[in-house]
C-alpha positions in Angstrom: -21.2 -27.1 -12.2 -22.3 -25.6 -15.5 -20.1 -23.5 -17.7 -22.0 -20.4 -16.7 -21.7 -21.2 -13.0 -17.9 -21.8 -13.4 -17.5 -18.4 -15.1 -19.4 -16.7 -12.2 -17.2 -18.5 -9.7 -13.9 -17.7 -11.5 -11.3 -15.4 -9.9 -8.9 -13.7 -12.2 -5.6 -12.8 -10.5 -3.9 -9.8 -12.3 -0.2 -9.3 -11.7 1.4 -6.1 -13.2 5.2 -6.7 -13.5 8.2 -4.6 -14.4 11.8 -6.0 -13.9 10.9 -8.4 -11.1 13.3 -11.2 -12.0 14.6 -11.5 -8.4 11.2 -12.2 -6.9 8.8 -13.3 -9.6 9.6 -17.0 -9.2 8.5 -16.8 -5.6 5.2 -15.4 -6.6 4.6 -17.9 -9.3 5.5 -20.8 -7.0 3.0 -19.5 -4.4 0.3 -19.1 -7.0 0.9 -22.7 -8.1 0.1 -23.8 -4.5 -3.2 -22.0 -4.3 -6.1 -24.1 -2.9 -9.2 -23.7 -5.1 -9.0 -24.7 -8.7 -11.3 -22.1 -10.4 -8.9 -19.2 -11.0 -6.8 -17.8 -13.8 -3.6 -15.7 -13.6 -3.0 -12.8 -16.0 0.5 -11.2 -15.9 0.8 -7.9 -17.6 4.6 -7.3 -18.2 6.7 -4.3 -19.2 10.1 -5.6 -18.3 13.5 -5.4 -19.9 15.0 -8.1 -17.6 14.2 -11.9 -17.5 10.8 -11.5 -15.9 8.7 -12.6 -18.9 11.0 -15.6 -19.5 10.5 -16.8 -16.0 6.8 -16.3 -16.1 6.5 -18.2 -19.4 7.7 -21.3 -17.6 4.4 -21.6 -15.7 1.7 -23.1 -17.9 -1.2 -21.7 -15.8 -0.3 -18.1 -16.6 -1.6 -15.9 -19.4 1.3 -13.5 -20.2 0.5 -10.1 -21.8 3.5 -8.0 -22.9 3.0 -4.3 -23.2 5.3 -1.6 -24.5 3.8 1.2 -22.4 4.9 1.6 -18.8 2.7 2.5 -15.9 1.3 0.4 -13.0 -2.3 1.5 -13.4 -2.1 1.1 -17.2 -1.0 -2.5 -16.6 -3.7 -3.1 -14.1 -6.4 -1.9 -16.5 -5.0 -4.1 -19.3 -5.4 -7.0 -16.9 -8.9 -6.0 -16.0 -10.0 -5.8 -19.6 -8.4 -9.3 -20.3 -9.9 -10.9 -17.2 -12.6 -13.5 -17.5 -13.5 -13.9 -13.8 -16.4 -12.4 -11.9 -13.9 -11.4 -9.2 -10.6 -9.7 -10.1 -7.8 -9.9 -7.5 -4.5 -8.0 -7.6 -1.0 -8.7 -6.3 2.5 -7.7 -7.4 5.6 -9.3 -8.7 7.5 -8.7 -5.5 4.9 -10.6 -3.4 3.9 -14.2 -2.5 0.3 -15.3 -1.6 -0.8 -17.7 1.1 -2.4 -21.1 0.0 -5.8 -20.0 1.2 -5.7 -16.5 -0.4 -8.4 -16.9 -3.0 -10.6 -19.1 -0.7 -10.6 -16.3 1.8 -11.3 -13.7 -0.9 -14.3 -15.7 -2.1 -15.6 -16.3 1.4 -15.4 -12.5 2.1 -17.1 -11.6 -1.2 -20.1 -13.9 -0.3 -20.9 -11.5 2.6 -21.9 -8.8 0.1 -18.8 -6.6 0.0 -17.8 -4.9 -3.3 -14.1 -4.9 -2.4 -12.0 -7.0 0.0 -8.4 -6.6 1.0 -6.1 -7.7 3.7 -2.7 -7.6 5.4 0.7 -7.2 3.8 3.4 -8.9 5.8 7.1 -9.8 5.6 7.6 -13.4 4.5 8.5 -15.5 7.6 11.6 -16.9 5.9 13.1 -13.5 5.1 16.1 -12.4 7.2 15.0 -8.7 7.4 17.2 -5.7 8.1 16.0 -2.9 10.3 14.4 -1.0 7.4 12.3 -3.9 6.4 11.2 -4.4 10.0 10.4 -0.7 10.2 8.0 -0.9 7.2 6.2 -3.7 9.1 6.3 -2.1 12.6 6.5 1.7 12.2 3.7 4.0 13.4 3.4 5.5 9.9 1.7 2.7 7.8 3.6 1.9 4.6 1.5 -1.2 4.0 -1.7 -2.5 5.6 -1.5 -5.0 8.5 -4.9 -5.4 10.1 -5.4 -6.8 13.6 -9.2 -6.8 13.3 -11.8 -6.5 10.6 -12.7 -3.0 9.5 -15.5 -2.0 7.1 -14.9 1.2 5.0 -17.9 3.1 3.9 -18.7 6.5 2.4 -19.4 7.8 6.0 -16.2 6.7 7.7 -13.7 6.7 4.8 -12.1 10.1 5.5 -12.1 9.5 9.3 -9.9 6.5 8.9 -7.7 7.2 5.9 -4.7 7.8 5.9 -4.0 7.1 9.6 -5.3 3.6 8.9 -4.4 2.6 5.4 -7.1 1.1 3.2 -6.2 -2.2 1.4 -3.0 -2.0 -0.6 -3.0 -2.6 -4.3 -0.9 -5.8 -3.9 -3.6 -7.5 -1.8 -6.9 -6.3 -3.2 -10.0 -7.9 -4.9 -13.0 -6.4 -6.7 -16.3 -7.7 -7.9 -16.1 -7.2 -11.7 -19.6 -5.7 -11.9 -18.5 -2.9 -9.5 -15.5 -2.0 -11.7 -17.7 -1.9 -14.7 -20.0 0.5 -12.9 -17.5 2.8 -11.2 -14.6 2.6 -13.6 -11.0 1.4 -13.6 -7.7 2.7 -12.1 -6.9 6.3 -12.9 -3.7 6.2 -15.0 -2.8 9.8 -14.1 -1.5 8.7 -10.7 2.2 8.3 -10.2 3.7 6.7 -7.1 0.7 6.0 -4.9 -2.9 6.7 -3.8 -4.2 5.1 -7.0 -6.0 2.3 -5.1 -7.2 4.9 -2.5 -8.8 6.8 -5.4 -10.6 3.8 -6.8 -11.6 2.6 -3.3 -13.1 6.0 -2.5 -15.0 6.2 -5.8 -16.5 2.8 -4.9 -17.5 3.9 -1.4 -18.9 7.1 -2.8 -21.4 5.0 -4.8 -22.6 3.4 -1.6 -20.6 0.1 -1.6 -18.6 -1.3 1.3 -15.0 -2.4 1.5 -13.9 -5.2 3.9 -10.4 -4.9 5.4 -9.6 -8.2 7.1 -6.5 -9.9 8.6 -7.6 -13.2 7.2 -6.5 -12.3 3.6 -2.7 -12.2 3.7 0.0 -11.5 1.1 3.7 -11.6 1.8 5.8 -8.7 0.4 9.5 -8.2 0.1 9.8 -4.8 1.6 12.3 -2.1 0.5 15.7 -2.9 2.1 17.5 0.4 1.5 16.8 3.8 2.8 16.9 5.3 -0.7 14.3 2.9 -2.0 12.0 3.5 1.0 12.3 7.3 0.7 11.5 7.1 -3.0 8.5 4.9 -2.3 7.1 7.3 0.4 7.9 10.3 -1.8 5.7 8.8 -4.4 2.9 8.4 -1.9 3.1 12.1 -1.2 2.8 12.9 -4.9 -0.3 10.6 -5.2 -1.8 12.3 -2.1 -1.7 15.7 -3.9 -3.3 14.2 -7.1 -6.1 12.7 -4.9 -6.7 16.1 -3.3 -6.7 17.9 -6.6 -9.1 15.4 -8.2 -11.7 15.1 -5.4 -11.6 18.5 -3.6 -13.9 17.3 -0.8 -14.1 19.3 2.4 -13.7 16.1 4.4 -10.6 15.2 2.5 -9.2 18.7 2.9 -9.7 18.4 6.7 -8.0 14.9 6.6 -5.1 16.3 4.7 -4.8 19.3 7.1 -4.8 17.0 10.1 -2.2 14.7 8.6 0.2 17.4 7.7 -0.3 19.2 11.0 0.6 16.0 12.9 3.7 15.3 10.7 4.9 18.9 10.6 4.2 19.2 14.3 6.3 16.1 15.0 9.2 17.6 13.1 8.8 21.0 14.6 8.5 19.8 18.2 11.9 18.1 17.9 13.4 21.2 16.3 11.7 23.8 18.5 14.4 24.0 21.2 17.0 24.6 18.4 14.8 27.4 17.1 14.6 28.9 20.6 18.4 28.6 21.0 19.0 30.4 17.7 16.6 33.1 19.0 18.8 33.4 22.1 16.1 32.2 24.5 18.4 29.4 25.8 21.8 28.0 25.3 22.6 25.6 22.5 23.5 22.9 25.1 20.1 23.2 26.8 18.3 23.2 23.4 19.9 19.9 22.3 19.3 18.4 25.8 15.6 19.1 25.4 15.6 17.8 21.9 17.2 14.6 23.1 14.6 14.2 25.9 11.8 14.6 23.4 13.4 12.2 21.1 13.8 9.6 23.8 10.3 10.0 25.0 9.0 9.3 21.5 11.4 6.3 21.3 10.1 5.0 24.6 6.6 5.2 23.2 7.8 3.1 20.3 9.5 0.6 22.7 6.3 0.2 24.8 3.8 0.1 21.9 5.8 -2.2 19.6 7.7 -4.1 22.4 11.1 -3.7 20.8 14.6 -2.9 22.0 15.3 0.7 22.8 18.0 1.0 20.2 15.6 -0.2 17.5 13.0 2.2 18.8 15.4 5.1 18.4 16.1 4.1 14.8 12.4 3.9 14.1 11.9 7.4 15.6 14.5 8.8 13.3 13.0 6.9 10.3 9.6 8.5 11.1 11.1 11.9 10.6 12.8 10.9 7.4 9.7 9.2 6.0 7.4 12.1 7.0 9.7 14.6 5.3 9.9 12.6 2.1 6.1 12.3 2.0 5.6 16.1 2.5 8.3 16.9 -0.1 6.5 14.5 -2.6 3.2 16.4 -1.9 4.9 19.8 -2.5 6.7 18.6 -5.6 3.5 17.4 -7.3 1.7 20.7 -6.2 4.5 22.7 -7.9 4.4 20.5 -10.9 0.7 21.0 -11.2 1.1 24.8 -10.8 
């Protein structure tokens, strides 16, 4: 293979990191086991902990230290430093499978501009109920595909956000597409940054492959506070996306999403509202609330094949997560105003 052919076949793996000392070793070890020799790893770091010292132990990594914080700023620094014709992304709290880049290359050969895949809990992790909820909940925190899906300009807003497009921690682009469409928007805070870039790419007529064959393991948030903060950020990003694109189709999607979430909250609280309006007794109101909650929990139990107690916890978490998302959206709207 000639030098030019090697350059065209090279994959650059960009990893933005900030204070990942607890998990970065796991990622580096997984990258060292990748099958397929023609790749490079670029870590763009803005840490104040031991993350850069740990990364420096691995000779196959090119470490770039930056003084400015920001996930999308770090991603863009990595893109500009990349030498590969394909640029793949993962995060410092992830681990990749051995066939990760081989599957990315195979998918790219089919003519897709972008490919991404599932984000799962590492099989060796002893997960608590919150981490399991992130994996199994009805509201998708991360992508976990059961079949291949192709995102295009025509179906993008019909699927997003009820089906999440590929997450930024398991995502790969053809370099030429990024050069044409542009990089990550550094205005975004908290989420929707990859959705913004994916939509801009689809808008140009390119296709995105979402496939269960490309897998990254992620160490999910294990406290309620961290999960709420994460989802709150997604809500903020959702507003920024809406503000930026102002498409009728996206307005309809946002309306449908909020109607479903607010409707879920309202339905559970409706009997209480009736009780306060003296339409029924408080006892009956709470009895109806409990029945509605249990029906929703039974749906969880049947769909996810989990114990009833866990289904009830998931139902309660759905309400918490939905509320955090909506409050994030409202917060960013007020900030913009």
